[in-house]
N, C-alpha and C positions, 0 to 999 in steps of 0.2 A: 647667585645674583651677579650682575655685571660689574666687574672692576673697571677702573678708569681707562685701562688700555686694552681691554679685551673686546673682541668682536661681539656684536649683538647675538645672543643665543638664538638658535632656530628651534621653535617649538613645533612638534609633530602633531598630526591630527589627534593622536591618542592623548597628548598633553592637554590639548584644548578640551577634549572630552572629560578629562579629570577636572579641569578648571570649571567646566559647565556643571558637572555633577556636584562639586563642592559648593559652587555659588547657588545652585538650585536648592540644595539642602539647607544652606545657611539662610536663604531668604524665606523659604516656605515655613521653616521652623519658627523663625522670629516673628514674621508677619502673622502666622497662625496663632501664636501665643499672645500677640498684641491685639487680637480681634476685639475683646471687650473695650479696651481703651479707644480703639479706632471707632467703634460704634458710638461711644459717648461723644467723642470729638466731632464726628460727622453730624450727629443729631444736634449738638450745640450750634453748629454752623448753619443748619437748614431748618431747624424746628424753632418757630418763633416763641413757643412756650418755654424753651430751654435757653433762649438767647440771653447771654450775660451771666449765666449761672456757672459756678465752678464745676470741676469734674465730679467731685464726690456728690454734690447736691443733684447734679444732672443724672448721675448713675442711679441714685436712690429713687428719683422720680420715674425713671424708665423701668426699674425693677418693680416699683410699687404699682405702676399702671399696667405693665405688660408681662411681668414675671422675669425671673433670672435668665431664662433661655433667650430673652431678647438681646442680651449682651453678646450672644454668639451668632447673631444674624449676619449673614454674609461670609461665614467661615469657609464654606466650600469654594466660592470664587476666589477668596483671598489665598487659600492654600494652593489651589491649582494655578491661579494667575501668577503668583510670585514664584512658584516652582519654575515656570518657564522664563519669566522676566529675570529672576535672580541668576539663573544659569547663563542666560544670554548677556546680562550686564557684566558679570564678573569675567566670563570668558572673553567677551567683547573688549573689555578694558585691557586685558592682557594682550589681545590681538592688536588693537589699535595703538597701544603704548609701544609695542615692538615695532610697528610700522612707522610711527612718528619718530622713534629713536633712529631708525634707519634713514629716514628723510633728513634728519639733522646732519648727517654726514659723518659724524664721529662721536665717540662717547663724551669727549670734552664739550663738543657743541651741544649735545643732548643735555648734559648737566647744566650748562649755562641757560638753556631754554626749557628747563624741566617743568616750570609752572605752566607754560603754554602747552607742553606735551600732556601734562596731567589734565588740563582743561579740555583739550581737544579729544583725548582718548576717552574720557568719561562721557562727554557730550555725544560723541559718535556712537559709543556702545549703547547708551541709553536710548538714542533715537530708534535703533533697530529693535531693542528690547520692548519698547513701547508699542510697536506695531502688533506684537503678540499679546501684550498685556491689555490693551484698550478694551476689547470686547468683554473680557472677564471683569475688568474694573468697572465698566458701565453696569454690568449685572450686579456687582457687589453694591455699588452706590444705590441702585434702584431698590434692592432688597432692604438696605438699611434705612433709606430715607422715605420709602413708601410702604407703610405697614399693609400687609395683605397682598402685596404684589405677587408673591409666589412663595412656595414652601422651601425652596432650596436652589442649589446651583443649576441643576438640570432643568427644572420647571421654569426658573427665572430666565435662564439663557434662551430656552425655546420660546417663551412668551415674548421676550424682547425681539428675537429674530422674526417671529410671526407677525408682530404688530408694527415693528419699525424697521426691521431689516438692517442692511449695512449702515444706513444713516443713524439708526439708534445706537448701534455698537460704536460708531466712530464720531458721534456728535461731539464728544468731549475730547477728541484727539489733540486738537491744538492746545486747549487748556491743560491736557495731560502732559504735553511736551513742556509747557510753561512750568508745570509742577515738577515733573520727574527729572528734566535736564538740570535745573538748578539743584535739585536734591542730589543727583549723582555727582555733579561738579563739587558741591560742598562735601559730600561723603568721601570721595576719592582724593580730591586735591588737598583738603584740610587734613585728612588722615595722613597723607604722604608728608605734608609739612610738619605735622605734630611728631611723627616718627623721626623725621630728620632732626628736629630740635632735641628730642630726647636722646637720640644716638650721639649727637654732637656734644651734648652736655656730659655724657658719660665717657666719651672717648673711645677710640677704636679698640684699644686693649680690653677695656671693660666690656664692650659690646661683644667681643669674641668669646667672653667667658660667661655670657648670660645663660642661666638655667632655663629649662622649659617653662617653669612657672613664671620666671621673670620676663621671658619673651611674651608670654600670654598677658602679663600685666601691661607691657608696652602696647599690645594690640588693643586691650580693653580701654586703657587711658586715652589713647589717640582716637579710638572709636567714639568715646563719649564726647570729646571735643568736636569731632567731625559731625556727630549727631546734632549738636546744637546748631552748627552752621547749616546743615541740610534742612533742619526744621524751619529756621528763620527764612532762608532763601526760597523755600518752596511753599510756604504757608499761604500767601495771597492767592496763588493759582489753585491750591488745594481747596480753598473756600469756594472759589468760582466753579471748579469742577463738580463739587458736591451739589451746588445749586443748579447747574446746568443739567446734570443727569437726573435731577428731581423734576425738571421741566420748567424751571424758572427762566424768565426772559422771554423775548419775542422769538418764537420758533421760525418766523418768516425771515429773520436775519441770518446772515452767514455766521459761522462759528466765531470768527475773530470779532466781528461787530457785536455779536451777542455777548461775548466775554467782556468787552470794554464797556458796553452799556450797563451790564450788571456791576462792573467795578465802580462805575460812577454812582449807581444806586446804593451800593453798599457803603461807599465812603472809605477813606484810608483807615479809620480806627477799626471798623469791623473786619476789613481785609487783613490788617496786620495783627490784630490782637484777639479777635473772637476765636476761642478754642485753641489759642497758641500754647497755653500752659500744658494741657494734655498732650498736644502734638510734640512739644519739646521733650516731655517725659517719655512718650512713646518712641520718638525717633532716636533718642540717646540709647535706649535699650536695644532698638532694632539695629542700629549701625554698629554699636559696640559688639553686640552678640553676633552679627554677621561676620565681622572681621575675625573674631575669635574662632567661630565655627569653621569659617573658610580656611583659616590657617591650619586648624586641626585636621580637617578633611584632606587637605593637600598633603599633609605629612603622612596620614594613614594610607593614602593611595599611592604615595611615591611620586606625586606631581612635582615637577621642577619648580624652584623658586621663581618669583617674578623678577623682572629686570629692575635693578636698583640704580637710580641716577641721582641719588642724594648727594649734596655737597656738604660734607660733614666738617670741613675745616673752618669755614667762616660763612656768615650770611652774605648774600648779595646786597 
């Protein structure tokens, strides 16, 4: 990690490949494992018969009416989509963070402007990751929200391509950005801030003596805090994205206009609160799990540590 007076490290292509692999594995494992929770959350958002019900009641109703296998609907697109998106997001964050640290001019300046660097790096990385994610996310949402749409990833992807083409895959791209960019901003920025607070509270000497288990605890705790932020920031757009991929709204409208029309129809309460509980639960597990797995995979592959621009002496 970068000390206060060292030059910004130069990562090689092989380093970014390791970042990509670690991020891909972290994202696909956690999102794949969370598929049942995501199915229930999505159905609460788009299914009027489940609207307002808690996660447990909604899950029981889905299993009772469709069988336990319904909770794994969309597993294929989720695993494949987040394999690509996770790799691009984590590697992209390392890349853009390094570039923005360089643009700051010095380690000291980067430390002063670290929050802006975290925000910019996470948003930039997520934008490019979403270009790859959007078609698979559209397929996943359609499989979950429209029963009988297809039997799995391949058939669902091909049907969407055949019937709606590029427009069908990217109809939800703007809402996806509204969902994923705040998610990434909350995930990385709050994680960095939480890690900084914990390191500052224990002091540099104690930090240097952390065991592997204690370091994992830092990643886990900061990941849970970041997960709450990511869930709350991204939830309104997540609700809109689920509805739009189901076909709600006026298809003759442009994506942005359609999104805001649906937002007015849903109202603040439904946008902010419908399905939020399951989403917070799911996102805390996702984010915390991703940071722990990412750190472990980096250590196993010998990937270099990320650039650290924490200010541990005092808060700004």
